[in-house]
C-alpha positions in Angstrom: -22.9 31.3 5.7 -20.2 29.5 3.8 -20.0 27.3 0.8 -17.6 24.5 -0.1 -16.3 24.3 -3.7 -14.0 21.7 -5.2 -11.4 22.1 -7.9 -9.4 19.5 -9.7 -5.6 19.8 -9.4 -2.9 18.9 -11.9 0.4 17.4 -10.9 3.3 19.8 -10.5 2.1 23.5 -10.7 -1.4 24.7 -11.5 -3.1 28.1 -11.4 -6.8 28.1 -10.6 -9.3 30.9 -10.9 -11.4 30.7 -7.7 -13.8 32.9 -5.8 -12.0 35.7 -3.8 -11.4 35.0 0.0 -11.5 31.2 -0.6 -9.8 29.2 2.1 -8.2 25.8 1.2 -9.5 23.1 3.5 -8.0 19.8 2.2 -7.0 17.8 -0.9 -7.6 14.2 -1.6 -7.9 11.8 -4.6 -11.4 11.6 -5.9 -12.2 9.1 -8.6 -8.4 9.0 -9.5 -8.1 12.8 -9.7 -6.3 15.0 -7.2 -9.0 17.4 -5.9 -8.9 20.5 -3.7 -11.8 21.6 -1.5 -12.1 25.3 -0.4 -14.4 27.2 1.9 -15.9 30.3 0.3 -17.7 33.0 2.2 -21.2 33.5 0.8 -20.5 37.2 0.4 -17.4 36.6 -1.8 -17.4 38.8 -4.8 -15.1 38.3 -7.8 -12.4 35.8 -8.6 -8.7 35.6 -8.1 -5.9 33.6 -9.6 -4.3 31.1 -7.1 -1.2 29.0 -7.7 -0.9 25.5 -6.2 1.9 23.0 -6.3 1.3 19.2 -6.2 4.7 17.5 -5.7 5.9 14.0 -4.9 7.9 13.3 -1.8 11.6 14.2 -2.1 11.6 15.3 -5.7 11.0 19.1 -5.6 11.9 22.0 -3.4 9.1 24.4 -2.4 9.8 28.1 -1.6 9.6 29.1 2.0 6.6 31.3 1.2 4.4 28.3 0.0 1.9 27.1 2.6 1.2 23.4 3.2 -2.4 22.3 2.5 -2.5 18.5 2.5 -0.9 15.2 1.6 -2.5 13.0 -1.0 -2.0 9.2 -1.1 -2.3 7.6 -4.6 -1.5 3.9 -4.3 2.3 3.8 -3.6 2.7 7.5 -4.6 2.5 10.3 -2.0 1.9 13.9 -3.1 2.0 17.1 -1.1 -0.2 20.1 -1.9 1.1 23.7 -1.3 -0.1 27.1 -2.1 
């Protein structure tokens, strides 16, 4: 069995303490706040620090090792979420 947790994101770079083995699913605006949803195995034990980047189109360079998660639309602004 799996659970879905949500975490609020900050623009630019943010480190989040989340359950181990969490798998990012998507990110969207929720009530004006960029939010990340992750799938967590029910047998997950402990927490780990995970680093995410929320960057606008064309204004930042992401390292090759960062993995794309989602694109967030916020009015006329477009943000991209990477881990």
